[in-house]
PAMAR-70873 format. One line per 4 residues: their letters; for each residue x negated, y negated, z of N, C-alpha, C. Coordinates in Angstrom, 2 decimals, padded with zeros to 5 digits. Each point is the difference from the previous one (the first is absolute). Layout:
A	X/Y/Z/X/Y/Z/X/Y/Z; ...
end
This chain:
XXXX	-019.32/065.67/063.84/000.15/-001.43/-000.16/-000.11/-000.40/-001.47; -000.88/000.69/-000.71/-000.19/-000.31/-001.40/001.27/000.24/-000.81; 000.72/001.08/000.32/001.26/000.30/-000.69/001.04/-001.08/000.26; 000.06/-000.51/001.21/000.96/-001.04/000.36/-000.24/-001.26/-000.83
XXXX	-001.24/-000.39/-000.18/-000.30/-001.22/-000.77/000.29/000.19/-001.47; -000.03/001.25/-000.50/000.32/000.23/-001.40/001.52/-000.09/-000.25; 000.81/000.34/001.00/001.44/000.00/-000.17/000.63/-001.36/000.29; -000.62/-000.84/000.79/000.54/-001.31/000.36/-000.62/-001.06/-000.89
XXXX	000.81/-000.91/-000.48/-000.58/-001.06/-000.85/-000.92/-000.89/000.83; -000.96/-000.55/-000.66/-000.94/-000.88/000.70/000.69/-001.31/000.36; -000.60/-000.72/000.89/000.56/-001.30/000.39/000.06/-000.94/-001.19; -000.98/000.08/-000.85/-000.03/-000.86/-001.19/001.18/000.27/-000.92
XXXX	000.35/001.26/-000.18/001.13/000.37/-000.84/001.30/-000.49/000.62; 000.13/000.19/001.31/001.20/-000.46/000.70/000.13/-001.52/-000.08; -001.11/-000.70/000.18/000.00/-001.46/-000.08/000.38/-000.45/-001.41; -000.51/000.68/-001.00/000.33/-000.32/-001.39/001.49/000.20/-000.26
XXXX	000.55/001.09/000.51/001.43/000.27/-000.19/000.85/-001.07/000.66; -000.35/-000.40/001.20/000.75/-001.05/000.71/-000.11/-001.32/-000.75; -001.19/-000.35/-000.44/-000.22/-001.25/-000.73/000.81/-000.03/-001.29; -000.04/001.08/-000.75/000.77/000.07/-001.25/001.50/-000.10/000.27
XXXX	000.46/000.63/001.06/001.42/-000.07/000.36/000.40/-001.44/000.29; -000.84/-000.71/000.76/000.31/-001.39/000.33/-000.02/-000.90/-001.24; -000.95/000.25/-000.88/-000.09/-000.81/-001.21/001.15/000.28/-000.97; 000.48/001.21/-000.02/001.07/000.38/-000.91/001.38/-000.37/000.53
XXXX	000.13/-000.29/001.29/001.30/-000.26/000.60/000.79/-001.09/-000.74; -000.59/-001.18/-000.28/000.79/-001.03/-000.70/000.51/000.46/-001.37; -000.81/000.72/-000.72/000.40/000.49/-001.33/001.12/001.02/000.14; -000.17/000.94/000.92/001.02/001.02/000.19/001.30/-000.60/000.51
XXXX	-000.09/-000.98/000.90/001.19/-000.66/000.53/000.74/-000.72/-001.13; -000.75/-000.72/-000.82/000.59/-000.72/-001.12/000.71/000.96/-000.96; -000.65/001.11/-000.31/000.61/000.99/-000.89/001.27/000.59/000.62; -000.05/000.28/001.29/001.17/000.55/000.69/001.16/-001.00/-000.02
XXXX	-000.28/-001.28/000.24/001.05/-001.02/-000.04/000.60/-000.15/-001.39; -000.85/000.04/-001.03/000.49/-000.09/-001.36/000.86/001.20/-000.37; -000.42/001.18/000.45/000.78/001.20/-000.26/001.35/-000.08/000.72; -000.03/-000.43/001.25/001.25/-000.15/000.77/000.93/-001.00/-000.69
XXXX	-000.56/-001.11/-000.44/000.79/-001.02/-000.68/000.61/000.54/-001.30; -000.80/000.76/-000.75/000.50/000.55/-001.26/001.13/001.00/000.23; -000.12/000.79/001.04/001.01/001.03/000.28/001.27/-000.62/000.57; -000.16/-000.91/000.95/001.18/-000.54/000.70/000.53/-001.28/-000.63
XXXX	-000.81/-000.66/-000.82/000.42/-001.28/-000.58/-000.13/-001.16/000.98; -000.66/000.22/001.12/-000.14/-001.06/001.00/-001.20/-000.89/-000.33; 000.04/-001.22/000.53/-001.06/-000.97/-000.22/-001.13/000.23/000.99; -001.22/-000.08/-000.48/-001.16/000.09/000.87/-000.43/-001.41/000.36
XXXX	000.11/-000.33/001.28/-000.34/-001.33/000.48/-001.40/-000.40/-000.46; -000.12/-001.23/-000.51/-001.29/-000.52/-000.43/-000.37/000.31/-001.44; 000.87/000.67/-000.73/-000.29/000.32/-001.40/-000.05/-001.27/-000.85; 000.81/-000.99/000.39/000.04/-001.28/-000.71/-000.37/-001.12/000.95
XXXX	-000.40/-001.12/-000.56/-000.41/-001.15/000.80/000.54/-001.29/-000.59; 000.03/-001.02/000.85/000.28/-001.36/-000.43/-001.29/-000.78/000.18; -000.48/-000.60/-001.06/-001.21/-000.83/000.07/000.41/-001.47/-000.01; -000.71/-000.80/000.77/000.23/-001.44/000.09/-001.18/-000.69/-000.67
XXXX	000.31/-000.90/-000.94/-001.05/-000.73/-000.72/000.39/-001.46/-000.02; -000.89/-000.86/000.49/000.30/-001.43/-000.02/-000.54/-000.64/-001.27; 000.71/-001.04/-000.45/-000.37/-000.70/-001.24/000.13/-001.50/000.22; -000.80/-000.76/-000.72/-000.05/-001.45/000.15/001.29/-000.68/-000.45
XXXX	000.56/000.47/-001.11/001.22/-000.63/-000.52/000.84/001.04/-000.75; 001.16/-000.43/-000.44/000.94/000.92/-000.64/-000.53/000.56/-001.32; -000.69/-000.81/-000.79/-000.51/000.49/-001.28/-001.05/001.09/000.20; -000.91/-000.21/000.94/-001.01/001.03/000.30/000.70/001.26/000.51
XXXX	001.01/-000.17/000.85/000.74/001.15/000.53/000.66/000.78/-001.13; 000.64/-000.69/-000.93/000.65/000.67/-001.13/-001.03/000.71/-000.88; -001.13/-000.65/-000.24/-001.04/000.61/-000.83/-000.55/001.28/000.65; -000.27/-000.06/001.29/-000.52/001.17/000.70/001.05/001.10/000.06
XXXX	001.25/-000.37/000.28/001.08/000.99/000.05/000.14/000.70/-001.36; 000.00/-000.77/-001.06/000.13/000.58/-001.35/-001.19/000.92/-000.30; -001.20/-000.42/000.37/-001.19/000.83/-000.25/000.08/001.32/000.78; 000.48/-000.05/001.23/000.18/001.21/000.81/001.00/000.94/-000.67
XXXX	001.10/-000.56/-000.46/001.04/000.81/-000.65/-000.50/000.57/-001.33; -000.73/-000.81/-000.78/-000.52/000.47/-001.28/-000.94/001.19/000.19; -000.74/000.03/001.10/-000.93/001.10/000.30/000.72/001.18/000.68; 001.30/-000.15/000.24/000.80/001.02/000.68/-000.56/000.36/001.38
XXXX	-000.45/-001.04/000.70/-000.51/000.19/001.36/001.10/-000.16/001.04; 001.19/-000.37/-000.43/001.12/-000.18/000.92/001.30/000.28/-000.71; 001.02/000.28/000.80/001.34/000.19/-000.54/000.78/-001.30/000.03; -000.38/-000.89/000.95/000.81/-001.19/000.24/-000.87/-001.05/000.69
XXXX	000.13/-001.24/-000.44/-000.71/-001.10/000.66/000.99/-001.12/000.27; 000.16/-000.35/001.28/000.78/-001.18/000.37/-000.94/-001.19/000.01; 000.48/-001.12/-000.51/-000.74/-001.26/000.08/000.80/-000.89/000.96; -000.50/-000.12/001.22/000.71/-000.77/001.01/-000.32/-001.48/-000.14
XXXX	000.95/-000.86/000.31/-000.20/-001.44/-000.18/-001.09/-000.55/000.92; -000.33/-001.22/-000.28/-001.08/-000.70/000.70/000.17/000.07/001.51; -001.11/000.28/000.68/-000.02/000.00/001.46/-001.24/-000.75/000.47; 000.06/-000.47/001.23/-001.15/-000.71/000.58/-000.93/001.00/000.66
XXXX	-001.28/-000.27/-000.06/-000.99/000.90/000.60/-001.04/-000.82/000.77; -000.38/000.51/001.13/-001.11/-000.54/000.79/-001.05/001.09/000.12; -001.26/-000.37/-000.19/-001.06/001.01/000.05/-001.34/-000.68/000.20; -000.97/000.77/000.48/-001.36/-000.51/000.12/-000.77/000.37/-001.26
XXXX	-000.70/-000.98/-000.55/-000.84/000.24/-001.17/-001.31/-000.75/000.21; -001.08/000.75/000.02/-001.34/-000.55/000.20/-000.04/-000.85/001.26; 000.65/000.50/001.06/-000.05/-000.65/001.30/000.98/-001.14/000.20; 000.75/-000.34/-001.01/000.95/-001.12/000.10/001.44/000.51/-000.10
XXXX	000.88/-000.63/000.76/001.42/000.33/-000.07/000.57/-000.64/-001.27; 000.60/000.82/-000.84/000.58/-000.47/-001.26/001.51/000.20/000.02; 000.68/-000.80/-000.80/001.44/000.15/-000.17/000.29/-000.09/-001.49; 000.84/000.90/-000.49/000.34/-000.03/-001.42/001.37/000.64/-000.19
XXXX	000.48/-000.10/-001.23/001.21/000.73/-000.36/-000.41/001.10/-000.96; 000.66/001.13/000.11/-000.35/001.17/-000.80/001.27/000.71/-000.46; -000.16/000.83/-000.99/001.04/000.89/-000.49/-000.44/001.41/000.39; 000.93/000.80/000.50/-000.34/001.35/000.44/000.61/001.03/-000.93
XXXX	-000.82/000.95/-000.42/000.48/001.14/-000.77/000.19/001.19/000.94; 001.13/000.68/-000.13/000.23/001.28/000.69/000.00/001.07/-001.09; -000.98/000.87/000.07/-000.22/000.99/-001.06/000.34/001.39/000.52; 000.97/000.68/-000.65/000.36/001.35/000.40/-000.70/000.99/-000.92
XXXX	-000.76/000.92/000.62/-000.81/000.92/-000.77/-000.23/001.29/000.76; -000.70/000.93/-000.64/-000.45/001.21/000.68/-001.18/-000.38/000.91; -000.07/000.61/001.14/-001.13/-000.25/000.90/-001.31/000.38/-000.68; 000.02/001.03/-000.81/-001.21/000.44/-000.69/-000.50/-001.02/-001.01
XXXX	000.83/-000.98/-000.36/-000.39/-001.03/-000.97/-000.50/-001.29/000.65; 000.07/-000.10/001.33/-000.34/-001.25/000.68/-001.46/-000.40/-000.25; -000.91/000.93/000.02/-001.41/-000.32/-000.27/-000.20/-000.55/-001.39; 000.59/000.64/-000.99/-000.10/-000.46/-001.39/000.67/-001.36/-000.17
XXXX	001.16/-000.17/000.64/000.71/-001.28/-000.03/-000.87/-001.10/000.58; -000.59/000.25/001.15/-000.85/-000.99/000.66/-001.20/-000.37/-000.86; -000.67/000.99/-000.56/-001.15/-000.26/-000.87/000.40/-000.86/-001.20; 001.13/000.36/-000.61/000.44/-000.74/-001.19/000.37/-001.44/000.35
XXXX	000.78/-000.18/001.05/000.41/-001.36/000.38/-001.22/-000.85/000.34; -000.97/000.56/000.72/-001.21/-000.78/000.31/-000.73/-000.43/-001.27; 000.08/000.81/-001.05/-000.71/-000.33/-001.24/000.67/-001.13/-000.78; 001.30/-000.25/000.25/000.71/-001.04/-000.77/000.47/-001.18/000.85
XXXX	-000.10/000.12/001.31/000.53/-001.03/000.91/-000.97/-001.18/000.08; 000.52/-001.24/-000.01/-000.90/-001.16/000.06/-000.60/-000.26/001.39; 000.57/000.55/001.07/-000.54/-000.22/001.33/-001.30/000.78/000.19; -000.91/-000.58/000.75/-001.26/000.67/000.32/000.27/001.29/000.79
XXXX	000.91/-000.10/000.97/000.39/001.17/000.81/001.53/000.03/000.05; 000.64/000.60/-000.99/001.47/000.04/000.01/000.52/000.92/001.10; 001.16/-000.35/000.52/000.69/000.88/000.96/000.62/001.14/-000.78; -000.47/001.20/000.28/000.58/001.21/-000.58/000.03/001.01/001.14
XXXX	001.16/000.14/000.60/000.14/000.97/001.09/001.22/000.87/-000.30; 000.02/001.18/000.57/001.15/000.87/-000.25/000.44/000.68/001.28; 001.26/000.36/000.00/000.60/000.76/001.09/000.72/001.20/-000.61; -000.15/001.17/000.61/000.72/001.16/-000.52/001.50/-000.12/000.28
XXXX	000.78/000.55/-000.90/001.45/000.05/000.18/000.32/001.26/000.78; 000.59/-000.19/001.17/000.32/001.14/000.86/001.27/000.70/-000.49; 001.05/-000.75/-000.23/001.27/000.55/-000.46/000.68/-001.03/-000.90; 001.04/000.43/-000.69/000.76/-000.90/-000.85/001.07/000.76/-000.75
XXXX	000.65/-000.71/-000.90/001.02/000.61/-000.85/-000.68/001.09/-000.84; 000.38/001.25/000.17/-000.67/001.09/-000.74/000.02/-000.19/-001.51; 001.09/-000.53/-000.54/000.07/-000.21/-001.45/-000.99/-001.08/-000.45; -000.15/-001.06/000.82/-000.95/-001.06/-000.34/-001.44/000.52/000.07
XXXX	-000.30/000.78/001.03/-001.35/000.54/000.15/-000.33/000.97/-001.14; 001.00/000.76/-000.42/-000.20/000.90/-001.14/-000.24/-000.82/-001.27; 000.72/-001.10/-000.14/-000.18/-000.87/-001.17/-001.43/-000.57/-000.03; -000.52/-000.42/001.16/-001.40/-000.48/000.05/-000.92/001.11/-000.51
XXXX	000.21/001.21/000.50/-000.85/001.12/-000.39/000.05/000.25/-001.51; 001.17/-000.09/-000.57/000.17/000.22/-001.44/-000.56/-001.14/-000.84; -000.04/-001.21/000.58/-000.42/-001.19/-000.74/-001.51/-000.21/-000.03; -000.68/000.51/001.01/-001.45/-000.20/000.09/-000.69/001.34/-000.26
XXX	-000.76/000.09/-001.09/-000.65/001.28/-000.33/-000.93/000.48/001.12; -000.11/001.31/000.13/-000.96/000.58/000.97/-001.41/-000.32/-000.45; -000.92/000.18/000.92/-001.43/-000.22/-000.31/-000.48/000.93/-001.08
end
């Protein structure tokens, strides 16, 4: 029996191996997708995102858009015209008009983009949400990648 226990790994070692495998899966998957993309030239879904940022007026929207571009946090920012908004704020239903920014960037930059916009935005809690880009014009997606520096 003693020889058998020397040749078989302990439960702790097996548990450690399984845990490390599970923890490494996202990293290994990401590397495999990047390698596949590099070899085949195909787009990896979710590599880029569109962020939505609301602004009080057109001047604030332009200032924030310019600041985002100056920091190279995006490849492209659309400034959409005034729209009406309804929302709850401090328990009360509010109505206002806002300008919406659509920001095209790398998904890996969304956290940095959000932190930066919060630091310069006049709203106490600005709307900064993002959605990953699943598919699109391959040339446009490549242009985003080339326009926004890697981390």
